[in-house]
N, C-alpha and C positions, 0 to 999 in steps of 0.2 A: 208490786213493782214498779212495771212501769205507768202507771196511771202516776203513781205518787214523784214520781219523778216529771213526767209533762207537766203536772203542776210547781215544784219547784224551778222546773224551769221556766215558765210562765210567771214566777214571781221575781226571780234574778232579772226579765225582761222589763217587769212594771218595776221596780226598784231602781234600775239602772239606765232602761230606757232602751241601750241597745248593747247586747254584750257579746263578745267571742265563744263561738264550740268549745275551743280549747282553754279558755278560761273557767267556760263550765265543770269541762272533766277536770279540771285540778282540783276547783272547787268543791265539789260534787262527789271529787275522788272514786268516778267511775274511769272506763275506758272510752278515748273517743268516741270511735265506732260506735259507740252503743247510742253516745247522745246523739248523732249525728241521724242516726235511725228511729230515734222520740220525735224527733225537729220534721222527719217527711212524715210520720203520723200527723201531725200536728199542722204541715202545711194541707194534708188531705180532709185535713175538721176545715175546713172554709180560711178563709184570710185573719184566720188569729195573730201571726208573725211576719212579718216580711222575712226572706232570706237572700240574702246577697252573699256569694263564693268569696272568700277570701283565700291568697296564695303567697305564701311566704318561703324563701332560700336563704338557707344560711350552708357554710363551710361546714365538714368536719373532720378531722382526722384520721387516718385510718389505722388501723393497728400498725402497718408497718410507719406510717408516719409518727407514730408515738414513739416507737423505736427512734427515729429519726430525733426527737426533737430527748429522747432520754442520754443515746450515743454518742451522736453525729449524724452527716450524711454521711452517703457511700462514698463517694470524695474524697470527704475529711477523712475519714479513717482506715485510705487506702495511700493515702498523701503522709497522713501520721504513721503508718508504717513502715516507711520506707526510712532507711539511716540514710545518714550525710554518706558516707562509701555507697551506699546505691544497693540492692539487693535483684536478683535474678525474677524475671515474671512467672516462674511458675510457681515460686513458691510464694511472692504475694498474692497470685491467684490462687491458692491454697489457706492461705490464713485469713482471711477476711472475707463475711460470708457476704453475698451478689458482688465480689469483688469484680465480675465482670463490666458489670453497671457503673459499680465506684470510677475502675480504671477509663473507662471508656469517657465518662463526666468530665477526672481530673484531667486527660489528657489535652479534651475538648475549649478546656477552662485556660489550658496552656500553664498548669500545676506543675506536670510533672513530664522527661521526655524516656524515649526509648532507645538505649543504645544498639545495635546490631554489629557483633564481631562475629569472629571465626566460630565461637561457642556462641550460649545460650543469651538470648536478649536479656539486657541488664536494667533498670526503669530504677530514675535517678529523681531527686528532686530538682525544678529547673528554677524554681522562686524559692527565698527563703521566710517567705510568712503569707498566711493567706488569710481569708474570712467565709468563715461556714455558712452561707448568704442562706442555702435553702434551711437550714435550722433556724434561722434567725428569722425569717417569716413562718417557718412553721408555730413556731412560738408565739408569733405576735396574732396567728389565726385562732391560737387556744387560749388567747387570752383577752378573744373576744374581740381584735381591732384589726379585720380582716380591710377594711381599706387601705390601709396602706400595705396593703400588696397588691398591684396590679394584677386586671384581667389575665392576662396574658403571662402574667407569672402562677397564678393558680391555674390556668388550663396545663401549665407544663408541668404541675406538681399533681394532676388529675391522672396526666396521661402515665407519671409513674410512679401510680399506685397508692399515692402519701396522701393525696386529699381528694376528699368526695363530695357532691353537691348533695343537699336535700332536700325536697320540695318538700311543703308540708299544707294543707290543705284543709281550712278551715271555713265557719260560714257564721258571717257576722248578722245579728239576729235583732228587728226590730219592731215593735209595734203594727198589730194588722189592723184593717177599715176594721173587721169584729174584736182586735183583743178582748178578752176576759181571762182571767186569774185561774176559770176552772175551766176544765171541758165536757161540753156535754156532745154525748154519740148519736152524732146523726141517726135518722132513719131512715133503714135502705129499701123500703116500699109500703105500698099506701093499701091499707087493709079499709075494708067494708064499715070495719066500727067509726075508725077515724072520718070515711064521707059522710056517712049517717049522724055522727056527732058535731060533724063541723071542727072536731080539732087537728084535724090538718093541717088548718091557718095557721095555725101557732108551732107548727112543730118546723126543723132545721131538716131539713130530705138531704141525704148524699148526692149532689152529683150523678149524672150518667159519664161513665166515658165512653163515648160516641168513638174515639180512636181504638178502643178495643179490639181485636183481632177473633178474640172468642176460643172456645174449645174446638179444636177439630174434630169430626162426626167422625166415628167408629167406619171405615169402609174396608172393602176390598181393593186388591190394587192390581190393575193389569202388567203385565210384563213387558218394558219395550219392545222384546219382540213380537210380541203376541199384536200388539198393540199395532207394528208396523203389517204383520202378514194381515188383520183385518182391515187397513189398508189397500193390499194389492188385490185381496179378497174382493171387496167394493169395486173399484177399477175392475176388474174382472166383469164385474157382475152388468156394473153401468153397459160393458162393451158385449153385453150378449151373449157370454160364454155361461156355458154349463158346469158345475164343478165335476170331478171325476171321485169315487170312491176307492180310500188310498189309506181303508186298515191295514189290509194285509202286509206287516214287513217285511215277513220270510215270502221268499217268491224262488221260484225254479229255474235253474238256468237258463231253459227254451222260454222263459217268456222274457226271463232279463238278458240275456244275449242273442240266442239264437232267432228269434222271434227279430230281432232288430238287424237282423243281418249279416253282426259281428262274431266274426270264424271263432272257433273254439281254440286257436293257438293264440287267440288276442293275450297280450300280456294282462289286461283288467281280469282273465280269469287265474288268476294267480293268485295262491293265499296270501303273496304281500301288498296286494291289494284290493283283496275283497275277501270277509267273513265267511265263510260256510260254515252250513248248521251239520254236527253230529247226529242228531235225532230230534225228527227225526231225518233223515241224511237223502233220502233221495223220493221224488216227488212220479208218480205213474200214471195220472189221469190228464190224458190231451187228447185234443183230438185228433182223430188218427189222421182223417185223411187231409188237414194241413200239416198235421206234422208232417208227414211224408212229402208233400211242396216243398215243405223248409230244407227237408233232406238234400232235395233234390236240387235246391236251388243252391245249396252250400257247397258240393261234391261235384256235381255236374254242370249246375246253370240254369239258364233259361228267365223267358221274355227277355230277353235280347241279349241277357248278360251270360258269360262265362262263369260265374261263380268264381269261386274260391281253389276249386279240384284238389280236396285231402276227400279224406273218407271219416264221412261226421258219424258218429257215434251217440247213440242214444243215451250211454252211464250219463256220459258230460252233461246231456242237457236234463237230467233225472237229479241234480244235483241240486239240495240248497242252500238258500244261501238269505243273507242279509239284504235286499236291495238297492243298490247301489245309485239305482235312480229311479224317480218317479217315471220314467219314460218307458216303463215296465209296468207300471197301468195303462197307459198308450194304448200300446199294442193291445191289449185285450179288450180296453174301449173299441180301438180300430176292428178289431176281427168281431166282435159281436156286432159293427155297423154293417159290416159287411153283410153278415147273413139276414139281410133285411133289405128292404126293396129299400135301395139308396135317394137319402135325403144329405143335403148341407147341414153341420154340425161343428160348432167348437167349444171344444173344452180347456179344461184347466184344473190345477192341481195344485195346492202348495201341503206340504209333508217333509214328514223327516226319510233318509238316507242314510247308508251309513258305507263306510270307506275303510281301511286298515290303513291308515293316516299317521302319520307320527304328529303326536299334536306341539305344535308350536303358536304365534302372536298373533298366525294368521290361517292354520287349522285347526277341524276338531274329525273325530275319528264319525261323528254325528253331527248331524248338517240337514236343513230345509233346503228345500228344492223348491222354486218356482216354476210352472209347465203352464203355457199356453198352447192350444194347438186348434188351426183350421182347417176343415175340409170339404173341398169342393172343387167341381171342374175345373178342370184348365187355370190353375192355381200357378202364380208365376214369382218370380225372385222380387220382382216388383211388389206386387202384392205385400209379400212378407215385411219387405225394409218400409210400407205405408201404415202398415200396423202397424211396426215397431216404432214409429216416427208418435202414431198415436197414445202408444202405451205408457211409454217415458215421459207423453207432454202432461199423462194426466199424473205422474208424480214428479213432477216438476223441473224434468231435464228433455231442454230441446236442444243441445247439441250432441247429435251423434256420428259417429265412425263406425266400418264398418270393413273387417282385412279378413280376406281368403281362409280358409281352416277346413282340415280334413275331420270328419266324423265316419266311421262304417255306417251308417245308417242312414246317413243326410248327402243330396249330393246337387244344386252346391251346398256350403257350407261356409257360414262367416259368424267371426268372434264381434263380438258388440261391446265396443269404447262410448265410452263419457265423458264429458270435459267435466273435472271436480276444480270447482272457481276458489276452494280454501288452498287444494294443493297446488293448484294451477299446472295441471297436468291431466292427459289423456288416463284413464285407468279401466280395465278390460268389466264390464259389470254382467257379462254374459253371454252364450251362445246363442247358435238360430242356423238354419236349414232348411229343404224339403226331402224331406222320406221318399227314400229310391226305392225303384219300384222293385227291386228284389223282394224288399218288405212289404209293401202293400200288394200286387199280384196274387202272391202267394194266400194272403189272407181272403178273396176274391172279391175287391174291389176294383169298380168299372177301370176299362185302362185309361181315361181321360179325365179320371178323379186327381189331385195330385192333396198334401198337407204341407202347410206348412207350419213352422214350428221354432219354440223359440223357449231358453230357460236359462232363470239365473237364481243366482244365493238371495236366502231373505235375512242373511247374517252379515253381508257387505253393505247393503243400503243401509241396515240399521245404524252401523259402527259409524258412517258417514253421517248420518241423522243427526242423530247422541256426541261424537265427538270420540270416541272411543277409539282408540291405539290397538288392542289385546283382545283378540275374539273370547278369552277367558277372562274377561273380566264382563262378557255377556253373557257367555254361557258355565254351568260348571259352577265348582264349591269355591271361584273366588268372585260370586257375582257379590256387589254391595247391595245388601234388601235395602238400606237406605235408600239409596238411587232409585230402586223400584218405585219407595213408598214417597217421596218426595218429586218425581217426576205429575205432570198435571194430569187432568183426567182429561180433557183434551185437548189437542196440541192444535193450536192455527197461526197455517202457512199464509206467506204469501202470495 
């Protein structure tokens, strides 16, 4: 059917020289869009026809405009409904359709007046005779004489929804360089037979569309969070760090709190802040000598510290929980390091931790913690600051500020702030400090060995990098899978 229509269109062009697609649709008694579709296929077949877009505009009456032509304008109806002695304004408003518009227009035209006495406002005629210009203009447009109405008046009637402008797009067709009254389907591929016989010389081949994007290959897509995690991991490896094993999401309170010199009455141990495990509820395997040294430094002090001065309880240390920070993993690694002949080390970890948080735009109950630490002789706060500058420089962040803070297991401690050029303000990106002797010396590390460490979330830098305002758009059921699909395989930064 479409082939027959294509040839009919070509015949019309051959006979008339040029023809509009609207006229073609009318002559062929088919929908105009169907004609346009066939014209586009003829264009793809080569230079058979020339195509020039035509745009025409015309004014048409709306249903409300047609009602005005039949019965009169709204202001005319309001004026006509007012008797010689006048009428109450409320009565005229109830009696006439669209009375509010008509009343306003009649008032602005000076046709009516309102008298406000002690009682209800009375509407009366102000002039004896009027001319319904709106109706006359719409009749002219209906009679195909729109030029007698000014553009300003047409726009006014358009605002009143009495008139609408209809834009019609069509195409003027003419004979092309390779015009013919029949369509030869072009060849789409060069075959071995065509080359052997030489017939390819006489064939009409379809031109290649070198601008076509082609079909995207099927592939997997990394979540934006995983991309940034891989970037953090690469930075740590470039700086000579070794990755710590972080596969134990369930920890005992001993490694999560007590080994870090965090007192048992600390608010973080409350069920409102931590997810405790009901089965298995307790852990029992701990290094006995190390356990005793931790107990002593908490309750009695030692290593130059007076401790916390409370009765340390093994039952509190045995409670299992979902780890609240990966610093528990750091404590295990430092203890293992202390059991051998000491050598300097650099460790890092990037994995999930769990807090009993109320979910909102910036908080989740489960999130990633990025942690780095360096163990060596006589490290100072200056070493920590210098390392942080180097670490964040690799992330593209050069403007850093530090603010004194408090942590149970670091002294001194610092919050890390960076300047966000997009938000034009300083934002907190992490925490840092030097591990306390009360944490390190019970493990068996030498007295002149210090540990500098820092930690930050993975989600906040990812949100900044990808312009996300709500963390729930990054993690959880609200994640836009299309966003993950559309992100590039690699991301080039200046």
